[in-house]
BAFI-3210 file (N, C-alpha, C; in Angstrom, 3 decimals, decimal comma, padded with zeros to 6 digits):
// residues 327
n [1|2|3|4|5|6|7|8|9|10|11|12|13|14|15|16|17|18|19|20|21|22|23|24|25|26|27|28|29|30|31|32|33|34|35|36|37|38|39|40|41|42|43|44|45|46|47|48|49|50|51|52|53|54|55|56|57|58|59|60|61|62|63|64|65|66|67|68|69|70|71|72|73|74|75|76|77|78|79|80|81|82|83|84|85|86|87|88|89|90|91|92|93|94|95|96|97|98|99|100|101|102|103|104|105|106|107|108|109|110|111|112|113|114|115|116|117|118|119|120|121|122|123|124|125|126|127|128|129|130|131|132|133|134|135|136|137|138|139|140|141|142|143|144|145|146|147|148|149|150|151|152|153|154|155|156|157|158|159|160|161|162|163|164|165|166|167|168|169|170|171|172|173|174|175|176|177|178|179|180|181|182|183|184|185|186|187|188|189|190|191|192|193|194|195|196|197|198|199|200|201|202|203|204|205|206|207|208|209|210|211|212|213|214|215|216|217|218|219|220|221|222|223|224|225|226|227|228|229|230|231|232|233|234|235|236|237|238|239|240|241|242|243|244|245|246|247|248|249|250|251|252|253|254|255|256|257|258|259|260|261|262|263|264|265|266|267|268|269|270|271|272|273|274|275|276|277|278|279|280|281|282|283|284|285|286|287|288|289|290|291|292|293|294|295|296|297|298|299|300|301|302|303|304|305|306|307|308|309|310|311|312|313|314|315|316|317|318|319|320|321|322|323|324|325|326|327]
n.u [115,809|112,984|111,748|109,931|107,704|108,363|105,819|105,521|108,255|109,867|111,668|112,900|112,302|113,344|111,206|110,999|112,559|114,737|114,145|114,776|114,842|115,400|117,910|118,450|117,613|115,111|114,525|115,902|119,473|121,735|124,505|126,762|128,559|127,708|125,180|126,001|126,847|124,768|123,500|124,901|124,587|122,292|122,741|123,793|122,071|120,406|118,498|117,246|116,721|116,457|115,181|115,006|114,820|115,463|115,273|115,729|117,861|118,562|119,384|121,157|120,831|120,744|123,172|124,562|123,937|125,229|127,547|127,536|127,307|129,700|131,071|130,654|129,837|127,149|124,482|121,765|118,395|117,790|115,378|114,178|113,041|111,074|110,415|109,668|111,106|110,162|109,239|106,517|103,916|102,692|100,679|101,384|103,793|105,261|106,655|107,967|110,981|111,318|111,056|112,937|115,340|115,370|115,847|118,350|120,067|119,344|120,430|123,611|123,477|123,647|125,175|125,096|124,055|121,436|118,017|116,931|114,149|111,768|109,875|107,039|107,093|104,723|103,160|100,436|097,296|095,791|098,172|097,867|095,756|096,714|097,804|100,148|101,969|102,593|103,650|105,584|107,916|107,437|109,557|111,469|112,302|112,167|114,836|116,972|117,133|116,192|114,909|112,607|109,443|107,739|104,794|104,391|101,782|099,466|096,778|094,330|092,889|094,635|095,954|094,715|094,003|096,438|097,113|095,941|097,644|099,172|102,236|102,503|104,845|104,747|103,468|103,954|102,916|100,807|100,397|099,740|099,091|097,521|097,023|094,489|093,093|094,195|094,104|090,875|090,074|092,226|094,090|092,881|092,978|095,558|096,578|095,323|096,563|099,014|100,940|103,047|103,576|104,499|104,788|104,775|106,382|105,908|105,849|104,528|105,842|107,275|105,670|104,504|106,477|106,361|108,220|108,076|107,164|104,689|106,682|108,258|110,708|111,324|113,712|114,294|114,657|113,310|110,415|108,452|108,540|107,854|105,844|103,632|100,636|100,382|102,208|104,353|103,957|102,297|100,167|099,601|102,025|103,261|103,181|101,257|098,716|097,386|096,678|098,912|098,506|096,050|097,342|099,388|097,762|096,583|099,020|099,193|097,342|097,757|100,164|099,898|099,003|101,764|103,988|105,675|108,306|108,809|109,119|107,192|107,631|108,036|105,540|104,226|105,455|104,993|102,479|101,513|102,645|101,450|099,207|099,328|099,362|101,312|104,204|106,557|107,633|109,098|110,734|112,654|116,149|118,378|120,328|122,771|121,404|119,040|118,293|118,232|116,507|114,177|114,389|114,569|111,581|111,070|111,273|109,653|106,690|103,499|101,243|099,074|095,490|093,824|095,231|095,073|092,591|091,896|093,623|092,095|089,683|090,571|091,883|088,772|087,717|088,944|090,926|089,941|087,543|088,796|090,610|090,047|088,594|090,569|092,489]
n.v [129,105|127,550|125,418|122,702|120,800|117,382|115,166|112,997|113,038|114,837|116,019|118,466|119,819|120,659|122,787|122,607|119,938|117,185|115,218|111,723|110,278|110,830|111,201|108,369|106,219|105,790|107,885|108,652|109,419|109,930|111,665|110,397|112,067|114,653|114,460|113,914|116,790|118,285|117,251|118,346|120,822|121,259|121,016|123,071|124,839|124,853|122,706|119,400|116,970|113,962|111,953|108,407|105,618|101,740|100,563|103,042|103,127|100,406|101,123|102,902|105,862|105,673|105,035|107,128|109,109|108,155|108,645|111,438|112,013|110,863|113,029|115,901|117,652|118,367|117,553|115,834|113,980|111,237|109,396|106,244|103,759|100,634|097,349|097,364|095,508|093,248|090,869|090,360|092,085|091,538|090,835|088,919|089,074|091,126|089,932|088,809|087,792|089,124|091,884|091,940|091,556|093,557|095,642|095,387|095,443|098,276|099,488|098,803|099,899|102,704|102,878|103,061|102,309|102,629|103,329|106,747|107,095|104,810|103,767|102,163|101,115|101,860|099,604|096,662|097,379|095,895|095,363|097,269|096,886|094,714|094,330|092,914|093,191|095,815|095,853|094,222|096,201|097,747|095,715|096,045|099,138|098,712|096,948|098,763|099,043|100,967|104,278|105,457|105,252|104,994|105,457|105,062|105,981|104,769|105,456|107,643|106,347|104,377|105,679|107,218|104,654|103,613|105,777|105,104|103,396|103,634|104,071|104,605|107,445|108,909|110,076|109,732|111,061|111,697|114,820|117,816|119,959|119,025|116,814|117,152|115,715|114,550|116,712|117,281|115,655|113,660|115,546|116,532|114,384|113,526|115,712|115,592|113,376|114,136|113,415|113,600|114,497|113,762|115,357|113,756|113,900|116,523|117,733|116,297|114,903|116,539|117,905|119,936|122,030|123,512|123,130|121,065|120,022|119,595|118,426|117,049|114,852|111,312|109,761|105,671|104,655|106,340|107,191|108,601|107,888|105,255|104,471|105,559|105,018|103,129|100,800|099,566|100,541|101,800|103,945|106,686|107,741|108,668|111,806|112,506|110,858|112,395|112,318|113,149|115,342|116,958|117,428|119,294|121,268|122,303|123,393|125,336|127,239|127,684|128,655|131,204|132,149|132,459|134,362|137,417|137,295|134,950|130,926|128,833|126,284|126,923|128,293|125,974|124,525|126,310|126,457|124,119|124,881|126,361|124,623|124,276|121,595|119,714|118,617|118,990|119,175|117,654|118,004|116,371|116,517|116,935|118,543|120,935|123,741|123,266|122,501|124,826|126,686|125,170|125,293|127,838|128,641|128,458|130,858|132,610|134,907|134,039|132,781|134,954|135,069|135,412|133,915|131,369|130,819|130,533|128,446|126,357|126,573|125,964|123,282|121,997|121,823|120,965|119,062|117,358|115,739|113,578|112,462|112,708|110,371|108,095|107,998]
n.w [102,663|104,134|106,808|108,051|110,099|110,385|110,735|113,749|114,321|115,060|113,404|111,576|108,480|104,971|103,249|100,148|099,049|098,003|095,752|094,573|092,048|089,441|089,143|089,602|087,860|084,880|083,471|081,326|079,917|082,443|084,360|086,564|087,966|087,414|088,794|091,478|091,934|091,948|093,901|095,966|095,269|096,060|098,884|099,815|099,296|101,440|101,471|103,487|103,093|101,780|099,411|098,260|096,810|096,824|094,143|092,433|089,726|090,620|093,288|092,249|093,061|096,009|096,290|095,622|097,189|099,602|098,983|099,105|101,943|102,824|101,733|103,074|105,879|106,858|108,685|107,252|106,343|105,137|103,391|101,766|099,594|099,975|098,215|095,889|094,151|094,376|092,016|090,625|092,116|094,735|097,922|099,242|099,110|100,839|103,166|106,118|105,516|103,120|103,450|105,644|103,997|101,614|103,031|104,394|102,493|101,319|103,570|103,014|100,427|101,300|103,430|105,936|109,357|110,322|109,046|108,195|107,488|106,290|103,764|102,570|099,270|097,789|097,677|097,204|097,348|098,916|101,332|102,814|104,768|106,261|109,595|110,165|108,653|109,218|111,679|111,960|110,247|113,215|114,599|113,216|113,880|116,706|116,439|115,792|113,058|111,674|111,733|111,771|109,639|107,066|104,183|100,541|098,522|096,210|096,248|097,253|099,086|100,100|101,729|103,564|104,913|105,786|107,579|109,772|111,393|114,182|114,504|111,792|110,370|108,084|104,944|101,708|098,418|095,676|094,668|093,039|090,782|088,921|090,247|092,933|094,514|097,236|098,946|099,521|101,835|102,677|103,761|106,202|107,759|108,114|109,442|111,598|112,977|113,257|111,001|108,811|105,188|102,291|099,140|096,307|092,690|092,061|089,900|087,801|086,329|084,830|083,172|084,303|084,255|082,129|080,094|078,231|074,942|072,118|070,163|071,685|072,212|074,321|075,748|075,572|077,663|079,476|081,515|080,833|078,318|077,694|079,753|079,603|079,896|081,370|080,971|082,358|085,176|087,353|085,820|086,641|087,589|085,695|084,116|085,954|085,409|083,621|079,984|077,331|075,559|076,731|078,721|078,105|076,699|078,991|080,537|079,115|079,405|081,900|082,247|081,764|084,171|085,434|087,892|086,563|087,387|087,645|087,042|085,038|086,425|089,184|089,777|090,063|092,120|094,287|094,560|095,758|098,240|099,441|101,002|103,970|105,441|103,875|104,251|102,643|099,120|096,828|094,177|091,602|090,426|087,906|087,310|088,698|088,061|087,575|090,679|091,367|090,890|091,644|094,655|095,002|095,115|098,092|099,164|097,764|097,249|099,030|096,726|094,923|095,789|093,833|091,881|092,720|092,546|090,217|088,974|090,622|089,224|086,650|086,858|087,821|085,906|083,584|084,102|086,667|085,865|084,716|086,301|088,979|090,563|090,045|091,653]
ca.u [114,981|111,727|111,405|108,493|108,066|107,858|105,113|106,513|109,428|111,011|112,936|112,276|112,880|113,407|109,674|111,557|113,470|114,938|113,376|116,475|114,428|115,691|119,154|118,966|117,122|113,914|114,576|116,854|120,301|122,093|125,842|126,770|129,191|126,704|123,955|126,496|126,788|123,281|123,350|125,670|124,220|120,749|122,788|124,210|120,569|119,206|117,768|118,297|115,822|116,606|113,982|115,149|114,084|116,422|114,777|116,124|118,859|119,214|120,454|122,233|120,760|121,236|124,636|124,911|123,361|126,120|129,060|127,426|127,027|130,980|131,681|129,483|129,808|125,928|123,681|120,732|117,960|117,843|114,132|114,357|111,731|111,422|108,995|109,532|111,991|109,247|109,016|105,133|103,409|101,305|100,649|102,259|105,861|105,895|106,938|109,318|111,932|111,477|111,465|114,323|116,341|115,224|116,260|119,551|120,761|119,265|121,669|124,345|123,970|123,878|126,773|124,671|123,311|119,601|117,882|116,488|113,023|111,729|108,450|106,901|106,767|103,270|102,328|099,040|095,998|095,936|098,990|097,284|094,722|097,721|098,479|101,480|103,247|103,270|104,182|107,618|108,386|107,621|110,176|112,976|112,573|113,075|115,832|117,379|117,338|114,889|114,554|111,127|108,618|105,842|104,597|104,706|100,982|099,329|095,613|094,223|092,807|095,906|096,701|093,716|094,037|098,218|097,459|095,486|098,782|100,036|103,737|103,207|105,184|104,704|102,480|103,874|101,258|100,921|100,198|100,543|098,024|096,851|096,405|094,347|092,001|094,120|093,507|090,112|089,686|093,326|095,083|092,699|092,875|096,574|096,652|094,918|097,251|100,250|101,329|103,773|103,252|105,635|104,500|105,630|105,753|105,030|105,990|103,868|106,943|108,030|104,780|104,090|107,346|106,174|109,330|107,738|106,271|104,418|107,837|109,723|111,356|112,041|115,017|113,552|114,768|112,337|109,059|107,679|107,931|107,408|105,327|102,132|099,546|100,510|102,417|105,499|104,198|100,859|099,716|099,341|103,082|103,648|102,181|100,040|097,914|096,854|097,527|099,819|098,187|095,637|098,299|099,913|096,490|096,348|099,479|098,883|096,366|098,209|101,057|099,065|099,261|103,433|104,456|106,875|109,921|108,762|109,257|105,855|108,013|107,913|104,247|103,709|105,683|104,760|100,781|101,999|103,184|100,133|098,909|100,145|099,252|102,294|105,756|107,915|107,648|110,095|111,227|113,537|116,551|119,813|121,495|122,338|120,468|117,675|118,093|118,528|115,030|113,629|114,789|114,135|110,361|110,828|111,632|108,605|105,949|102,442|100,821|097,520|094,169|093,091|095,899|094,454|091,139|092,111|093,965|091,321|088,714|091,514|091,792|087,727|086,789|089,880|091,382|089,243|086,477|089,782|091,818|089,741|087,862|091,133|093,217]
ca.v [128,181|127,579|124,388|122,253|119,361|115,907|114,129|113,404|112,727|115,894|116,701|119,903|119,574|121,793|122,624|121,688|118,913|116,775|113,692|111,185|109,028|111,020|110,818|106,675|105,888|105,773|109,390|109,297|109,380|110,828|111,470|110,442|113,317|116,312|114,057|114,633|118,210|118,544|117,142|119,428|122,333|121,119|120,906|124,487|125,890|124,262|121,177|118,279|115,978|113,742|111,001|107,628|103,938|100,743|100,623|103,796|102,417|099,343|101,283|103,919|107,294|104,970|104,944|108,485|109,742|107,719|109,221|112,738|111,803|111,305|114,394|116,787|117,486|118,766|116,407|116,028|113,136|110,336|108,791|105,663|103,170|099,088|096,885|097,238|094,818|092,194|090,619|090,462|092,803|090,643|091,329|088,043|089,211|091,953|089,395|089,236|087,649|089,982|093,060|091,886|091,502|094,854|096,722|095,335|096,057|099,868|100,362|098,512|100,902|104,019|102,819|103,311|101,542|102,748|104,090|107,509|106,736|103,622|103,778|100,986|101,939|101,694|098,007|096,267|098,118|095,126|095,511|098,427|095,733|093,859|094,780|092,012|093,943|097,384|095,042|094,125|097,413|098,227|095,111|096,541|099,734|098,265|096,480|099,762|099,337|101,924|105,385|105,708|104,443|105,550|104,874|106,046|105,413|105,643|105,843|108,304|105,220|103,605|106,775|107,187|103,141|103,504|106,485|104,310|102,339|104,521|104,292|105,644|108,819|109,978|109,544|110,418|111,252|112,601|115,886|118,394|120,690|118,111|115,725|117,664|115,085|114,545|118,007|117,079|114,610|113,182|116,332|116,989|113,658|113,598|117,061|115,423|112,493|114,611|112,376|114,092|114,503|114,212|115,637|113,274|114,024|117,507|118,861|116,086|114,369|117,991|118,607|121,294|122,949|124,241|123,414|120,038|120,349|118,523|117,620|116,703|113,260|111,043|108,804|104,892|103,947|107,412|106,430|108,978|107,065|104,071|104,055|106,734|104,544|102,548|099,530|099,374|100,735|102,856|105,115|107,758|107,766|109,845|112,990|112,190|110,414|112,854|112,082|113,987|116,127|117,661|118,035|119,944|122,188|122,977|123,933|126,271|127,857|127,739|129,660|133,037|132,872|132,263|135,667|138,021|137,009|133,301|130,499|127,586|125,090|127,775|128,581|124,613|124,243|127,332|126,299|123,019|125,091|126,915|123,861|124,044|119,904|119,414|119,234|119,161|119,285|116,723|117,684|115,475|117,678|116,089|119,649|122,019|125,040|122,659|122,757|126,562|126,951|124,588|125,865|129,038|128,385|128,654|132,545|133,456|134,718|133,000|133,077|135,921|134,304|134,930|132,873|130,335|130,276|130,258|127,056|125,417|126,425|125,191|121,837|121,278|121,756|120,739|117,778|116,631|114,524|112,740|111,830|112,557|108,862|107,081|107,540]
ca.w [102,992|105,170|106,869|108,240|110,994|109,947|111,583|115,231|114,289|115,782|112,329|110,539|107,022|103,902|102,587|099,017|099,460|096,588|094,756|093,476|091,489|087,981|089,274|089,422|086,454|084,236|083,339|080,484|080,565|084,032|084,901|088,359|088,249|087,712|089,565|092,671|091,677|091,876|095,415|096,650|095,268|096,628|100,263|099,735|099,054|102,419|101,025|104,656|103,024|100,656|098,911|097,153|096,625|096,521|092,814|091,415|089,022|090,991|094,376|092,103|093,923|097,325|096,479|095,272|098,377|100,582|098,889|099,242|103,105|103,075|101,429|103,505|107,332|107,284|108,982|106,382|106,294|103,382|102,913|100,956|099,753|100,069|098,080|094,334|094,057|093,818|090,434|090,791|093,429|095,671|099,536|099,750|098,706|101,485|104,311|107,212|104,842|101,976|103,660|105,833|102,534|101,117|104,255|104,538|100,820|101,305|104,682|102,564|099,465|102,259|104,212|107,352|110,294|109,993|107,784|108,787|107,203|105,415|103,475|101,925|098,084|096,694|097,603|096,611|098,636|100,146|102,145|104,178|105,517|106,875|110,277|110,318|107,616|110,169|113,079|111,231|110,613|114,197|115,023|112,710|114,413|117,630|116,317|115,374|111,496|111,289|112,750|111,608|108,405|106,610|103,244|099,772|098,270|094,926|096,190|099,013|100,073|100,748|102,432|104,404|105,763|106,235|108,833|111,139|111,932|114,788|113,715|110,174|110,656|106,940|103,703|100,483|097,836|094,194|094,898|092,461|090,027|088,088|091,008|094,109|095,284|098,454|099,787|099,685|103,541|103,604|104,576|107,312|108,611|108,292|110,383|113,046|113,578|113,056|110,092|107,817|103,738|101,392|097,932|095,171|091,221|092,005|088,898|086,834|085,382|083,957|082,377|085,070|084,251|080,868|078,899|077,707|073,711|071,197|069,565|072,900|072,360|075,421|075,835|075,145|078,943|079,776|081,924|079,825|076,850|077,847|080,531|079,432|079,701|082,122|080,930|083,209|086,594|088,062|084,931|087,528|088,063|084,551|083,917|086,985|084,787|082,230|078,370|076,881|074,676|077,501|079,913|077,153|076,651|080,152|080,588|078,190|080,074|083,402|082,151|081,795|085,607|085,863|087,914|085,419|087,898|088,252|085,955|085,682|087,352|090,366|090,160|090,209|093,618|095,075|094,608|096,848|099,616|100,190|101,711|105,505|105,465|103,233|104,779|101,559|097,933|096,534|093,148|090,716|089,263|087,632|087,354|089,567|087,638|088,036|092,223|092,146|090,188|092,672|095,876|094,910|095,596|099,103|099,328|096,849|098,200|098,688|095,594|094,982|095,856|092,303|091,072|093,288|092,342|088,760|089,049|090,822|087,960|085,506|087,351|088,049|084,354|082,500|084,937|087,276|085,496|083,877|087,287|090,749|090,710|089,741|092,595]
c.u [114,038|111,665|110,239|108,671|107,394|106,985|105,429|107,624|110,896|111,989|111,911|113,372|112,463|111,898|110,348|112,778|113,797|114,504|114,684|115,774|115,305|117,178|119,835|118,579|116,108|113,746|115,557|118,300|120,896|123,822|126,006|127,554|128,480|125,777|124,383|126,597|125,869|123,010|123,696|125,205|122,781|121,551|122,939|122,851|119,650|118,706|118,444|117,395|115,854|115,371|114,804|114,544|115,428|116,105|115,233|117,419|119,418|119,834|121,229|122,225|120,861|122,648|125,113|125,059|124,537|127,069|128,653|127,555|128,821|131,835|131,332|129,221|128,031|125,389|122,015|119,746|117,871|116,684|114,283|113,151|112,125|109,861|108,460|110,319|111,709|109,348|107,838|104,471|102,250|101,668|101,162|104,150|106,404|105,497|107,983|110,863|112,466|112,053|112,540|115,558|116,888|116,347|117,533|120,327|120,568|120,467|123,170|125,007|124,294|124,768|126,387|123,943|121,985|119,302|116,798|114,788|112,644|110,234|108,261|106,445|106,002|103,129|100,909|098,284|095,923|096,782|098,421|096,157|095,863|098,499|099,521|102,535|103,862|103,867|105,499|107,985|108,615|108,945|111,349|113,332|113,280|114,573|117,107|118,201|116,876|114,764|112,823|110,767|107,767|105,768|104,458|103,076|100,453|097,897|095,293|093,292|093,112|096,374|095,984|093,949|095,583|098,011|096,707|096,281|099,214|101,396|103,846|103,522|104,778|104,074|103,171|103,149|101,300|100,262|100,442|099,340|097,099|096,402|096,099|093,433|092,743|094,054|092,087|089,328|091,151|094,041|094,398|092,848|094,419|097,026|096,838|095,691|098,916|101,185|101,759|103,473|104,054|105,001|105,047|105,176|105,189|104,908|105,242|105,096|107,307|107,130|104,790|105,284|107,133|106,999|108,855|106,679|105,875|105,549|108,892|109,571|111,535|112,537|113,900|113,484|113,843|110,886|108,084|107,184|107,125|106,290|103,618|101,236|099,258|101,161|104,028|105,122|102,888|100,626|099,848|101,005|103,798|102,753|101,531|098,959|097,023|097,771|097,976|099,465|097,093|096,246|099,124|099,099|096,442|097,484|099,934|098,425|096,924|099,528|101,014|099,055|100,523|103,429|106,005|108,043|109,986|108,815|107,500|105,885|107,742|106,539|103,641|104,004|105,084|103,278|100,691|102,162|102,322|099,447|099,713|100,020|100,709|103,400|106,441|107,214|108,952|110,329|112,697|114,468|118,094|120,851|121,258|121,661|119,136|117,261|117,958|117,204|114,221|113,473|114,309|112,795|110,148|111,016|110,484|107,530|104,392|101,648|099,083|096,633|093,561|094,082|095,260|093,271|091,376|092,142|092,636|090,173|089,633|090,826|089,990|087,217|087,634|090,417|090,822|088,451|087,677|090,481|090,770|089,414|089,199|092,199|092,693]
c.v [127,859|126,193|124,010|120,938|118,213|114,965|114,261|112,180|113,856|116,691|117,823|120,196|120,447|121,301|122,240|121,171|118,297|114,977|113,115|110,246|109,262|110,671|109,137|106,288|105,763|107,138|109,443|108,780|110,261|110,454|111,187|111,690|114,453|115,885|114,562|115,938|118,839|118,511|117,942|120,508|122,570|121,517|122,572|125,049|125,694|123,235|120,113|117,237|115,407|112,297|110,033|106,477|103,512|100,179|101,747|103,273|101,650|099,775|102,272|105,372|106,867|105,777|106,319|109,047|109,440|108,276|110,630|112,917|112,031|112,976|115,649|116,237|117,548|117,543|116,718|114,102|112,379|109,398|107,454|104,699|101,532|098,558|096,657|096,267|093,234|091,815|090,564|091,298|091,777|091,096|090,004|088,324|090,289|091,100|089,375|088,919|088,746|091,503|093,385|092,164|092,918|095,984|096,424|095,848|097,279|100,124|099,562|099,563|102,293|103,651|103,113|102,534|101,277|103,451|104,957|107,006|106,079|103,766|102,581|101,487|100,922|100,030|098,175|097,267|096,933|095,059|096,570|097,702|094,618|094,371|094,153|092,696|095,091|096,791|094,643|095,100|097,866|097,404|095,764|097,743|099,636|097,426|097,633|099,752|100,373|103,002|105,574|104,688|105,322|105,000|105,649|105,184|105,800|106,307|106,576|107,478|104,819|104,656|106,925|105,895|103,483|104,233|106,180|103,543|103,452|104,948|105,152|107,284|109,902|109,288|110,380|110,065|111,983|113,650|117,065|119,598|119,998|116,808|116,294|116,892|115,075|115,568|117,612|116,577|114,439|114,060|116,389|116,057|113,322|114,097|116,122|115,006|112,790|113,679|113,640|114,099|115,128|114,321|115,197|113,921|115,398|118,113|117,629|115,691|115,732|118,269|120,005|122,367|123,941|123,824|121,712|120,277|119,550|117,521|116,767|114,981|112,987|110,130|107,365|104,482|105,291|106,954|107,106|109,012|106,171|103,464|105,043|105,906|102,815|100,719|098,816|099,189|101,654|104,073|106,098|108,350|108,832|110,907|112,734|111,523|111,001|112,637|113,717|115,290|117,360|118,309|119,334|121,258|123,006|123,727|125,485|127,596|128,224|129,234|130,922|133,338|133,110|134,198|136,091|137,458|135,741|132,440|129,100|126,294|125,652|127,846|127,022|124,071|125,215|127,511|125,189|123,705|126,201|126,422|123,654|122,593|119,470|119,816|119,620|118,774|118,343|116,715|116,985|116,914|116,217|117,271|120,450|123,599|124,342|122,844|123,969|126,993|126,047|125,024|127,330|129,767|129,188|129,834|133,173|133,532|134,245|133,609|134,000|135,117|134,510|134,530|131,689|129,551|129,947|128,857|126,117|125,637|125,865|123,707|121,346|121,556|121,252|118,808|117,020|115,710|113,587|112,046|111,882|110,967|108,161|106,814|108,520]
c.w [104,203|105,388|107,812|108,974|110,178|110,937|112,853|115,125|114,928|114,753|111,721|109,362|105,834|103,341|100,826|099,031|097,859|096,339|094,119|092,665|089,949|088,055|089,386|088,208|085,919|083,225|081,811|080,971|081,567|083,931|086,052|088,680|088,451|088,587|091,162|092,890|091,992|093,271|096,446|096,772|096,162|098,560|100,762|099,390|100,330|102,532|102,368|104,401|101,469|100,124|097,961|097,092|096,465|094,640|091,918|091,214|089,974|092,124|093,828|092,747|095,170|097,346|096,640|096,605|099,719|100,356|099,099|101,270|103,692|102,709|102,011|105,039|107,972|107,854|108,180|106,286|105,151|104,183|102,101|101,148|099,749|099,127|096,541|093,889|093,513|092,320|090,091|092,067|093,669|096,919|099,952|100,257|100,235|103,148|105,205|106,310|103,957|102,387|104,493|104,834|101,915|102,025|104,501|103,446|101,132|102,646|103,917|101,406|100,058|102,704|105,439|108,230|110,688|109,435|108,582|108,677|105,931|104,858|102,419|100,578|097,213|096,288|097,247|097,807|099,367|101,118|103,442|105,242|106,014|107,822|110,287|109,998|108,525|111,636|112,620|111,703|112,343|114,909|114,373|113,244|115,656|117,620|115,570|113,886|110,622|112,032|112,853|110,722|108,484|105,325|102,001|098,994|096,765|095,000|097,326|099,697|100,843|101,699|104,033|105,621|106,582|107,865|110,419|112,015|112,493|114,290|112,769|110,720|109,459|105,837|102,499|099,000|096,376|094,308|094,086|091,761|089,358|089,188|092,694|094,802|096,775|099,178|100,462|101,228|103,673|104,531|106,243|108,239|109,336|109,160|111,771|113,958|113,684|112,233|108,836|106,458|103,025|099,615|096,564|093,731|091,565|090,698|087,619|085,929|084,350|083,409|082,681|084,547|083,195|079,556|078,270|076,284|073,142|070,826|070,131|072,731|073,492|074,946|075,614|076,964|080,176|080,015|081,108|078,305|076,976|079,262|080,760|079,706|080,779|082,082|081,407|084,516|086,389|086,535|085,580|087,834|086,736|084,220|084,655|086,215|083,768|081,358|078,250|076,266|075,272|078,863|078,870|077,017|077,786|080,977|080,386|078,945|081,483|083,249|082,061|082,990|085,934|086,191|086,915|085,848|088,108|087,008|086,177|086,663|088,723|091,176|090,694|091,813|094,218|095,295|095,820|098,158|100,198|100,894|103,153|105,975|105,218|103,917|103,774|100,393|097,418|094,813|092,862|090,364|089,011|087,278|088,495|089,265|088,276|089,664|092,556|091,929|091,339|093,849|096,451|095,831|096,916|099,726|098,605|097,961|097,894|097,382|095,772|095,011|094,159|091,634|091,975|092,665|090,906|088,656|089,689|090,081|087,004|085,668|087,356|086,401|083,444|082,940|085,904|086,507|084,830|084,991|088,689|091,134|090,852|091,039|094,133]
res [m|k|y|r|e|l|g|r|t|g|w|k|i|s|e|i|s|f|g|a|w|a|i|g|g|a|w|g|e|v|d|d|k|e|s|l|t|a|l|h|a|a|l|d|g|g|v|n|f|f|d|t|a|d|v|y|g|d|g|r|s|e|r|l|l|a|k|l|r|k|e|r|r|e|t|f|r|i|a|t|k|s|g|r|r|l|p|k|q|t|p|e|g|y|n|r|d|n|l|t|a|w|i|e|r|s|l|r|n|l|e|t|d|a|i|d|l|l|q|l|h|c|p|p|t|a|v|y|y|m|p|e|v|f|g|m|l|d|e|l|v|k|a|g|k|l|l|h|y|g|v|s|v|e|k|v|e|e|a|l|k|a|i|e|f|p|n|v|q|s|v|q|i|i|f|n|i|f|r|q|r|p|a|d|l|f|f|e|r|a|g|k|r|q|v|g|i|l|a|r|v|p|l|a|s|g|m|l|t|g|k|i|r|h|e|s|v|f|a|r|d|d|h|r|n|f|n|r|h|g|e|a|f|d|r|g|e|t|f|s|g|v|d|f|e|t|g|l|r|v|v|d|a|l|k|l|l|t|p|k|d|g|s|m|a|q|l|a|l|r|w|i|l|e|f|p|e|v|t|c|a|i|p|g|a|k|r|p|a|q|v|a|e|n|i|a|v|s|g|l|r|p|l|p|k|a|t|t|k|k|i|a|a|i|y|e|a|e|i|k|p|l|v|q|q|c|w]
***
């Protein structure tokens, strides 16, 4: 496993980290025992950074990570998120009382005195124009409730605005072969400000694993079933906003670029790591075998330039017109 610096935190974190949405909920049936085995496998493979949120299984994944800490001696960092517990997303909901209550709940779930990295969880765009919200986070750092804070965003505009606040250490943003816009301007700006970039949804909800088929059936409680058009939350969270049939067609073309000794998922993750501005990719995993496939990417050779050029051409022709201006 290779490691990269996260913002100005002084931490070096695994370039392939662990996203805990899938072991919390909204991805079909999960088994806590198997999820914990996957978490242990991640640590065994050198992962030292885990990303979760208070709403993943209503705190389920936070509690699993607390259990992992009890069972292992290694030092690792846990990033969690706050904000999606609001019944309705409004800028006014990001007030002192709510922020404090959310953070105290996460502290209990994680069984810790201070959260390593707290991220605002895709709040409304207006929140990024409310300096008082970031002032509250500064106060929570001073109070010892947080070590650092960052944001998780939907739009490049939000990312660019967030990094104007001096104590934002990281931005979590959807970045993958289907969502390449962040690399156009945001990466340069974040690099100049020494802000960490966490590439979320790196496999486009599994579409970029190449394992999804036309006939694939998703459970009722799987967002790939109930949120394809943004019925429950932002459409871009599901298959990165690319419609199902287009995604399958493009993946068929991408499969032709997969190295003989690698998988489609590894191609997609390795592509992300080609960008030095990215601190880490945070693919999810429910099973140890998925963890092993993901973390092996850190040891792979850089992609040939011919491959990255072909990926760029496919994006320009097939995907960019559909998503570039949406997020």
